[in-house]
N, C-alpha and C positions, 0 to 999 in steps of 0.2 A: 606690847599692848598699847603703850602711850602713843607710839607712832601710828598705829591703826586708828586710834581715836582721832588723832589730828587729821589723818587723811579723810575720815568720814566727815568731820566738821568742815574741812576744806571743800569737799565735793558738794555738800548740801548748800553751803554758802555761795558757791559759784553758780549753781543752777537756779537759785532763787533770786539772785541779784544779777541777772544776765546783762543789763545795760552797762554796768560799771565794771564788768569782769576784767577787761583788758588791762587797765592800769593797776587796780587794787590787788588783783591776784598775784602780780609780780612782787609787790611789796610784802605780802604775807609769806610767800615762798622764801624770799630773802631772809625774813626774820626767823623762819623755821630752820634755814641752813645755818644762820649765825648761832642759834641755840643748840645746834647739833642734833636736832630732831630728824632732819633729812640731810642726806649728802647732796652735793651739787648735781650729781647724775640722777638721783631719785627725784629731786625737785624738777629737773628738766622733763623726766618721764611723766610726773604727775601733771605738769603744765600742759604737755601735749595731749595726754589722755583726757583731761578735763575739758580742754578746748574742743576735742572731737565729740565728746559727749554733749556739750552745749550746742554744737552745730547740729547734731542729730535731733535734739529736742526742738530746736528752732525750726528745722525742716519739717518736723511733724506738728508744728505749731503748739507744742506742749509748753506750759509754764506752770511751775509748781506754786507760783504766787497768785494765780488767777483761777477762779472756778471754771469748770468745764464749759458752762453755758456761755461764758464770756469769750473763751478761746474759740468757740464755734460761731461767733458773730461774723457776718459778712456784710460788706458795704457794696452798693452799686448805685449808679445814677446816670443821668444824661443831661446834656446841655444842647439847646437849640436856639440859634439866632436867625431871625428872618426879617425880610422886608415884605410888607403886605400892602397890596394895592387893591382897591375895590371901588367900583362906581356903579350906581344905578342910573338908568336912562334919565329919570326925572330929576336927578341931583344936579345942582348948579356946578359943583366941583367934585372931582374924585377925592378919595381919602387915601393918603399914604402914611404908613406907620412902620416904625422900627419896633420889633418885639423880641423878647427873650423868654425862654422857658427853661427852668432848672428844676430837676427832681433828684432827691436823695433818699435812698431806702436802706434801712438797717434790718437785717434778719438775724435772729438768734435761735439756734436749735436747742431749746430748753431740755427736751428729752429726745429719745430716738423717734418719738411719734408726734411731738408737739413743737411747733415753730411759732415764734412771735415776730410780727413784722410791724415796723413803724416807718412812715414815709412823710417827707416834707416836700413842698412844692411852691413855686412862685405863683403869682396870679391873685385873683380876687375871690370873693365868696361865690362866684359863678361856678357851679360844678362842671360846666361844659368847657371850661377853658383854664389852663394853667399858664397862659401867656401873660406877660407883663409888658405893657406899652411904655416906650421911652417918652416921658413927659414930665411936666412940673419941675423943670430946671434941676435935673439930677436928684430928684427926691429918692428916699430910701424905701422901696416897696416892702410889703409884708411878705413873710414866709408863713405858709399855712399848713395845717395838718391835712395831708393827702391820704394817708393810710394809717390804720391802727387796728390790728386784728390778730387773733390767734387761729392757727390752722392745725387741725388734728388729722393725722394720716396713719391709721392703724395698719394699713398695708398699701401696696402699690395700686390697688383698684378702688380705694375709697379715700376721699378727703372731705373735710368739713371745715368751713371758715365762719367765724363769728366776729363781728365788729365792722369797721369801715374797711372793706376789703376790695380786691381787684375783681372786676366783673368777668373778664374774658375766660378765666379758667372754669367759671361756673355757669356762664350763659354764652353759648357760641353764636356768632353772627358773622357771616362773610362780608357784610357791608356795614356802613355806619348810617344807613337810612333811618333806623330806629334809635340807635344808641351811639352817642358821641364817645369817642375813644378815651376822653378824659374822665368820664363819669366813673366814680368808685362808690358803689352802693353801700348802704348801711343796714345791717341786719344779720341774717344767717343764711348760708348756702351749703349745698352738698353736691358732690359729684361721685357717681358710682359707674364703674365700667366692668365689662366681663367679656372674655374671649368666647365667641360663639362657635365658629367653625372656620377652619383655614386661617386666612388673614383678617377675618371679619370680627370687629369689636362692636358690641352694643354699649350704649352709655345712657345714663339718666342724670339730668341736672334738675335741681329744684331749690327753691329758696323763698324766704319771706323777707321783704325789704321794707323798712319803715320810711315813709315819704315825708312825714311831718309829725310834730308833737302838738296835739290839740289841747289847749289850755282849758277848754270847756269839758267838764267831767261828764256831761250828759251826751257827748258825741264821741264816737270812737276815733282813734288816730287813723289817718289814711295810710294804707299800706298796699303792697303788691305781693301777690302769690303767683309764682310761675312754675311750670313743669315743662321740661324739655326732654324728649326722648329721641334717640337717633342711632345711626349706624356709621361706622368708619372703617375704611380699609386702606392699607398702604402696601403696594407691591413695587417691584423694580421699575416698572414703566408707567404705573398709574397709581393715583391716590384719589379717594373719593370720600365725601362726607355729606350726610343728609340728616335733617332734624325737623321735628314738628314741635312747636312751642305753644303752650296755652298761657295767656296772661289774664289774671283776675285781679282787678283793682277794687279796693274797698274804701269807701268813704271819700271819694274824690268828686262825685257828682254833686252839684249845687255848692261847690266851693272853689276857691282859687288856689292853684299851685304856685309856689315860688318859682322864679326864673322862667316863667312862661314867655313864649314868643308872641302871645296874644293873637293867634290865628285859628284856634279851635272855636267851634260854635259855643255861644254863651246863652244862658237862660234868660229870656225876656229882656235882652238888652243890658242885663247886669253883668258883673264880672265873674259870675259863677259858671262852671262848666255844665253843659247841657247833657252830657253822657258820662257813664262810668267806664267806658272804653274796655270792657271785657272783649278779648280778641284772641285770634288764633293765627299762627304764622307757619310758613314753611321756608326752610333755608337749605341751600345745597351748594357744593363746590366739587368740581372734577378737574384734576390736574393730570396732564400727559407729559412724560419725560422723554426728551430726545425724540419727539414725534417724527421729525424729518431727518433723522439720522445724524444729528449734530451739526447745526448750522453755524456759520461764523458768528463771533461775538456772543456765543451762548444764547442766541435768540430763542431756541427751542429747548433749552435745558429744562424748563417747565413752562408749559402753556396751559393756563387754567381758565375755565369759565365758571362763573358763580352767580348766585341770585338770591333774593329775598322776596317774600310775599307776606302781606299782613291784611287781615280782614277784621274790622271792628263789628262785632255782632250787635252792638247797640246803636251805631250811627245810622242816620237817615240818608244823607247825601255825602258823596266823596268819602266813603267809609273803607276804601281799599288803598293799598300802596304796594308798589313793586319796584325792584331794582335788579339790574343785571349788568354784567361786565366781563372783562377779559384781562388777564395778567400774562406777561411774557418776559423772558429773560432768566436771570439766575433765580433759583428757588429762594435763596436767602442773600442778604446784602451785608457783608461784614468785611471781607478781604478786599484789598485794593483792586480796582478794575471790575468788581462785580456790579451789576445793575439790574433794574427791573422797571418795566413800563406797565401802566394800568389805565384802563378806561372804564368808567362806571356811568350808567344812566339811572336816574332815580325819578319816580313819579309817586308822590306822596299826597294822598287826598287830605282835604281839610280836617276831617274827623277820623282818619285812619288810626291815629295814635296820639297820645298827649304831646303837645308841642313843647314840653319841658325837656325832652330827652334827645331828639335827633341832632345830628352833626351841626354845630354852631357855625362852621365855615360855609355851609350851604344855605345861603339866603337867611343868615341869622338864626338858623335852627328852626325855621318856620315849617308849618304844614301848608297844604295848598300850593305845592311847589313841584316843578319839573326841572331837572338839572342834568347837565353834562359835566363830568369831571375827567380831566386828563392829568396823570401824574407820572413823573419820571424821577428815579433816584439812582445815583452813581456814587460808588465808594472812591473818594480821592486817595485815601490811605486807609489802613486797617482801622475800623471803627469811626472813621470820619466820612460822613455822607453828605453829598450835595443833592438837594432836591428841588423840583419845580412842581407846583400843584395849581392847576387852573380850573376854575369853575365858570360855567355859564348857566345862569338860573333865571327862572321867571315864574310868575304866578300861573296857576292852572285856570282859575275862574276869577280871581281877583283882578284889580287894576293892572293893566299891562305895564310892567316896570322892570325890564330885564336887568340883571346884575352880573358883572364879570370882574 
């Protein structure tokens, strides 16, 4: 009985103090052999069996010293280093910048249905950019809160996020005409999908996003309510997705939004917006796989056409915007040698959408802009991607001043 008790103590001690097992377990076994509790043969068997058990626990990521939600934590992130050149026709000199972007995300599966996510990123307070420019004699830039939200997923067809969360899972857009890819909204969003027939899936996205906190109690905080409904299908040789989106902005007319590009119409020459930008949009993307029977270099692995359209129901002039483009090459870029090319044309009227949200790389995120974008990405190694992104943009009705 004494021997059994010692073996149980030995087992639990080993699996709860895994990092120090290799050296200290040998010492303990030697003492048990010296006291006659275990024979040398039994000690060797216990050592081997305990070692195998610990390996199994580690492979399953089990740790008796840590709660389950900690064991379920996942880390992911990305690093981007780039050189950025830009020049407008009327500028005296071009601008050259070295820039870096770093993002780190921690996910914890608190329960089977609840996930908590936190994210840190480089950059400034500008929600449209997590880039940090190399400047100020090697200064130490800030790291900022990029994500902080809880996500509830009761089943595979429903998910709800509350906090500062990712936009793309809850509001789909095939281009960045309206939404810069770095924007992570604050508020609550929901995604619901349902299989309809065959390979067709219907989905509904909706949310309430808080735009600002109004210190004046007699005025409501500005916010956005959106509803997006659409259809999606994926087959062996084709995939398609289409959606209609309604945007209802509350409390932004007659006020100024932070991080504006300053290109929307203003009220009476003041700094307040002239419209509340209630709008409706249509988005679509269709991809064809191996359309030409499998061309060299995987050119036709996936050829896709895509587009966006937006109409501001409140605007007077330049109240529409549209974008269209094509992608070709590999469907995803991850493994060495995979690549993808893309061309996008954007025409965004002055008052088609608030100039706080469009892609900041396209003429500073302004409206009243027409733009060509050419992009090419190539995987040098697994998860290491080299990319080139070129914009040629100009004003639609404003002063002619092209940028590239």
